[in-house]
C-alpha positions as CSV (number, residue, x, y, z in Angstrom):
1,X,50.3,22.6,24.9
2,X,53.3,23.3,22.9
3,X,54.6,26.7,22.1
4,X,56.0,27.6,18.8
5,X,57.3,31.2,18.4
6,X,54.5,33.6,19.1
7,X,51.8,31.2,18.4
8,X,50.4,28.5,20.5
9,X,49.7,25.1,19.1
10,X,47.1,23.0,21.0
11,X,47.6,19.4,21.3
12,X,44.3,17.7,20.4
13,X,45.4,14.2,20.8
14,X,43.1,11.8,22.3
15,X,40.1,14.4,21.5
16,X,37.5,13.5,19.0
17,X,37.1,15.3,15.7
18,X,33.9,16.8,17.0
19,X,35.3,18.4,20.2
20,X,38.1,19.8,17.9
21,X,35.3,21.4,15.8
22,X,33.6,22.6,18.7
23,X,36.7,24.1,20.1
24,X,37.3,26.0,16.8
25,X,33.9,27.2,16.9
26,X,32.9,25.8,13.3
27,X,31.2,22.5,13.9
28,X,28.0,23.9,12.5
29,X,29.7,25.4,9.1
30,X,31.6,22.0,8.7
31,X,28.4,20.0,9.2
32,X,26.4,22.2,6.6
33,X,29.2,21.8,4.2
34,X,29.3,18.1,4.4
35,X,25.7,17.6,4.3
36,X,25.3,19.6,1.0
37,X,28.3,18.0,-0.5
38,X,26.5,14.7,0.2
39,X,23.2,15.8,-1.3
40,X,25.1,17.4,-4.4
41,X,26.9,14.3,-4.8
42,X,23.7,12.1,-4.6
43,X,22.1,14.1,-7.2
44,X,24.9,14.2,-9.6
45,X,25.0,10.5,-9.1
46,X,21.3,10.2,-10.1
47,X,21.8,12.4,-12.8
48,X,24.5,10.1,-14.4
49,X,22.6,7.0,-13.7
50,X,19.6,8.4,-15.6
51,X,21.7,9.9,-18.3
52,X,20.1,13.2,-17.4
53,X,22.2,16.2,-18.8
54,X,22.7,19.4,-16.8
55,X,20.8,21.1,-19.7
56,X,17.9,18.6,-19.5
57,X,17.8,18.9,-15.6
58,X,17.9,22.9,-15.7
59,X,14.8,22.7,-18.2
60,X,12.9,20.2,-16.0
61,X,13.5,22.2,-12.7
62,X,12.5,25.4,-14.9
63,X,15.7,27.2,-14.0
64,X,18.8,28.3,-15.5
65,X,22.0,26.2,-16.1
66,X,23.9,28.6,-13.9
67,X,21.5,28.0,-11.1
68,X,21.9,24.2,-11.5
69,X,25.4,24.6,-11.2
70,X,25.0,26.5,-7.8
71,X,22.5,23.5,-6.9
72,X,25.1,20.9,-7.6
73,X,28.0,23.2,-6.2
74,X,29.0,21.1,-2.9
75,X,30.4,24.2,-1.3
76,X,27.6,26.4,-2.0
77,X,25.1,25.9,1.2
78,X,23.1,28.6,0.5
79,X,20.5,26.6,-1.4
80,X,17.0,26.1,0.0
81,X,15.6,22.9,1.2
82,X,12.6,23.5,-1.4
83,X,14.9,23.6,-4.1
84,X,16.7,20.4,-3.0
85,X,13.5,18.6,-2.7
86,X,12.2,19.9,-6.3
87,X,15.7,18.6,-7.8
88,X,15.1,15.4,-6.0
89,X,11.4,15.0,-7.4
90,X,12.5,15.7,-10.9
91,X,14.8,12.6,-10.6
92,X,11.8,10.6,-9.3
93,X,13.4,10.6,-5.8
94,X,12.2,12.4,-2.4
95,X,14.5,14.2,-0.3
96,X,14.1,12.8,3.4
97,X,15.2,15.0,6.4
98,X,15.5,13.9,10.0
99,X,16.5,15.1,13.2
100,X,18.3,12.7,15.4
101,X,19.5,12.6,19.2
102,X,23.1,13.7,19.9
103,X,25.3,11.3,21.4
104,X,28.4,11.9,23.7
105,X,30.5,14.5,22.1
106,X,28.9,14.0,18.8
107,X,26.1,13.2,16.5
108,X,24.7,9.8,16.0
109,X,25.3,8.8,12.6
110,X,23.9,5.7,11.0
111,X,24.3,4.7,7.5
112,X,22.3,6.4,4.7
113,X,19.1,4.6,4.2
114,X,19.2,2.5,7.3
115,X,16.7,3.0,10.0
116,X,15.7,1.5,13.5
117,X,12.2,-0.2,14.1
118,X,11.6,2.3,16.6
119,X,12.3,5.5,14.5
120,X,11.1,4.8,11.0
121,X,12.3,7.4,8.4
122,X,9.6,10.0,7.5
123,X,8.9,11.1,4.0
124,X,8.2,14.8,3.9
125,X,5.6,16.2,1.8
126,X,4.0,19.7,1.5
127,X,1.0,18.5,3.2
128,X,2.8,17.0,6.1
129,X,4.9,13.9,7.0
130,X,4.2,10.3,6.2
131,X,6.2,7.3,7.6
132,X,7.7,4.9,5.1
């Protein structure tokens, strides 16, 4: 631990990023923002690929352009899962959400779209879950 003036700086060398976030008490917030950024990016990429304008997307979602901008804003984490799922459906996609085990000091991450044979991904529908 090093002292700088009246502030104390912690030496985090050797610790994991997850441990740092835990110590700072911001891990859940950072993870929520990261997930929202990924979802917003995926929706934007799919809109570009399909050549769908924001105006057309808002019309298909039966919402305003400003509401769509909030949905696509990577920093706005207050968007509901239902809204995200509806946006995915409008683009011919589905929103897949999974709860996974935690590993030592952090979440166990896998590449997007990959799944193990033991735990197949589930596609969530209003009427329950269905294995892909």
